[in-house]
N, C-alpha and C positions, 0 to 999 in steps of 0.2 A: 763574811767580813770583807768589806771593800777596802782595798789598799790604794794608796797614792802612787807607790812605786813597787813594781814587781821585777826583780832581777832574775834572769835565767842564766845558768852556767852549765857548760858542758860537763864540768867536773866539780866536786866539792873542792873548795879553796880557790877557784878561779875568781869568784867575786871578792873574796877576802884580799887576794893579791892585787886586784885591779880597781875595785870600786868601793872598798870599805870606807874610805874618807867621805865619799859622796853619800853613802847610806847613813853613816854616823851623823853627818850634818843634817840630813833630812829628818832623822829620828829626833835630833835635838830641837828641830823646828816644829816638832809635834806631828810630823807626817807618819802615816802607817806604812811600813816597809816590809816586804817579804822576799824570800829567795826560793826558787825552785831549781834544784840541780837535775840535769837530764840523766846523768849516770852516777854510779857510786864510785867511779874512779878505780875500779878493780884492776885495771892494767897498769896502774902507776908503779914506777920503779921504786918509790919509797913508800913504806907503810903497806896497809891493806885496806880493803873496803870497810872492814869493821872499825879500824882506827880512824878512817876518814869520816865514818858516821859519827863517832864520838867527837872528833874535832869540829865537825859541822854543827853539832848540837851546842858545843861550848861557844863557838863563834857566834851562833844565833843569839845566845844570851848576852855575850859581850857587846854585840852590835845593837841590841835592843829590838830585834826583829819581831814583828807580830806573828809571822809564820815562817817555817822552813819545811819544804817538802822535797822528796826525791822521786823522780819518775822511774828510776831503775832501768833505763834503757841500756843496751849493751855497750859498755865502754869500748871505743875503737871500732865498733861495728854497727852502731845505730844508723838508720837510713832516714832520708827525707822522703817518707812515704805517707800514705793516707793514715795509717795507724798511729805513727809517731806524731804527725801533725794534729790529729784529733786529741791526743793526750795533752799537748800543749794548749790547744784551743780550750779544753776543759778547765785548765788552770787559769787561763785568762778570763774566761767567763765566770769562774768561781770567785775570783778576787777583784774583778772589774777595775784594774789599775788605770790610772790616767797616763802613766809613763811605764814603759817596759825597757829594761836594760838587757843587753845580750853581748856575748863575746864579739870580738872583732870579726869583720867579714872576711878578712884575709889574715892568716896567721900561719906560722910554721907548723903548728900542731893541727892536723886535719880535722880533729873533732871540734876545734874552736870555730873554724869557718863553717863547717857543716852545722854546728849548733846555731850559729848566727843566722844562717839561711833558714833553718827549720823554724826558729822563733819569728823571724821576719815574715815568712809565709803564713804561719799560724796566726800572727797578729792581725793580718788582713782577713784571713778566713773566719776568724772568731766573730767578725762583724756581719757575716752573711746569714740572714735569717733562715735561708733554706738549708743550711747545714745544721742538723739536729744532733745535739749531744745530751747525754744524761749523766748525772752525777748523783750517786746514792738514790737511784730510782726516780729522780726528779728531772724533768726537762729543763735545760738551761736556756736562759735568754741570751740573744746575740749581744756581744759587747766588743767594741774595737777601741784599743788604747789611742789616745790623742797623739802620742809620740813614741817612737822606738829609737833608742840610742844604743851605740855600741861602745864597749870599753876595750882597751888594749891590755894585753898581758905581757909584761917585759920579762925576758928570761936572762938569767945570769949563768955563766958557766960553772959547773960543779968544781 
C-alpha cells in the first residue's frame, strides 16, 4: 500500500501529541496516512507497553490511519546503526511515502533526537539501489521520500 504521509515516532503517543492535527487534516483531504512507532515505550513513567499498544490501536482508528506498525526497538537504548536503519528503510520502501514525518532533531528526550536522526538517515538510504532489503521474502525496490519534516513535542510539568 502506497502512503502519502508516513509519520515515525520514537514512542507511541509522540505523533498523537505533536502531529495529530496535521494527520487528521491529511486524512480528511483523502490522503493515505500511516504511523510507524520505533519503540513500544516500555520505559515510560506512566502506563506500560501493553497499555500503549492498546492506546496506539485506538488512536489509529480515531485518526483514520491506513496503517500503524511498531518496530519494537529498545526504548531508551535503540541505536543509530545498520540494523535499525535497515528496519526503517524497509518501512519506507514498503509504504513509499511522498512525505515522512519524524520527531524533532533536538529535544530534551534523547530518544526523540535519536529517532529523528535515524529516520533522516534511513530516508536517504532507502533511495540507494545498492542497499538491498527484503520484506516477506521479496526484494524491495529503492524509494526515497520527497520531503522529511520534523515535529515538536511540547512538555508540560506534571
